[in-house]
C-alpha positions as CSV (number, residue, x, y, z in Angstrom):
1,M,42.6,114.8,55.1
2,T,44.1,111.4,54.6
3,L,43.2,108.3,56.5
4,V,46.5,108.5,58.4
5,E,45.9,112.1,59.4
6,L,42.4,111.3,60.5
7,T,43.5,108.4,62.6
8,E,46.3,110.4,64.2
9,K,44.0,113.2,65.1
10,I,41.5,110.9,66.7
11,I,44.2,109.0,68.6
12,K,45.9,112.2,69.8
13,S,42.6,113.5,71.1
14,I,42.3,110.4,73.3
15,V,45.8,109.9,74.8
16,K,47.6,111.8,77.5
17,D,51.0,111.7,75.9
18,E,50.5,113.0,72.4
19,N,54.3,112.9,71.6
20,A,54.3,109.2,72.0
21,V,51.9,108.5,69.2
22,S,53.1,107.1,65.9
23,V,50.7,106.4,63.0
24,K,52.0,104.8,59.7
25,E,50.3,103.5,56.6
26,F,51.4,100.3,54.9
27,S,50.3,99.1,51.5
28,N,49.2,95.6,51.0
29,D,49.7,93.5,47.9
30,N,45.9,93.9,47.4
31,D,45.1,97.4,46.1
32,K,41.8,97.4,47.9
33,E,43.2,97.2,51.4
34,T,45.2,99.7,53.5
35,I,46.9,98.8,56.8
36,I,47.4,101.5,59.4
37,E,49.6,100.8,62.4
38,V,49.1,102.9,65.5
39,L,51.8,102.9,68.2
40,V,51.0,104.5,71.6
41,S,52.7,104.5,75.0
42,D,52.1,101.7,77.4
43,T,50.1,103.9,79.8
44,D,47.7,105.1,77.0
45,M,47.0,101.6,75.6
46,G,43.9,101.2,77.8
47,R,42.5,104.6,76.7
48,V,42.9,103.8,73.0
49,I,41.4,100.3,73.2
50,G,38.6,101.1,75.7
51,K,36.4,98.8,77.7
52,N,35.8,95.6,75.6
53,G,37.5,97.3,72.7
54,K,34.7,99.8,72.1
55,T,36.9,102.8,71.6
56,A,39.2,100.9,69.1
57,N,36.1,99.7,67.2
58,A,34.7,103.2,67.1
59,I,38.0,104.5,65.6
60,R,38.0,101.7,63.0
61,T,34.4,102.6,62.1
62,L,35.1,106.3,61.6
63,V,38.2,105.7,59.5
64,Q,36.4,103.0,57.4
65,A,33.5,105.4,56.8
66,S,35.9,108.1,55.7
67,S,37.6,105.6,53.4
68,S,34.4,104.5,51.8
69,L,33.6,108.1,51.0
70,K,36.9,108.7,49.2
71,D,38.5,105.6,47.7
72,N,36.4,102.7,49.0
73,K,39.4,100.7,50.3
74,Y,39.1,98.3,53.3
75,V,41.1,99.7,56.2
76,K,42.7,97.5,58.8
77,I,44.0,99.3,62.0
78,N,46.5,97.6,64.2
79,I,47.0,99.2,67.6
80,D,50.2,98.4,69.6
81,K,52.4,99.9,72.3
82,F,56.0,101.0,72.3
């Protein structure tokens, strides 16, 4: 499972509107960094971020842990709404 697939699976398990989830991977100039952009609907934004950002930080931790097991790249996840 790739980092994008893992992120998408986690996000879709949290939100109510699974069809409004978009997860894309962007490469950075630096080969040791991956940027993942997550777009969700406006109504699901609070669910994904969580109180004081705890849910978003937990997602980042899980994806970063998976990355360190595979290719040891730093993963940056940006969460935004449509």
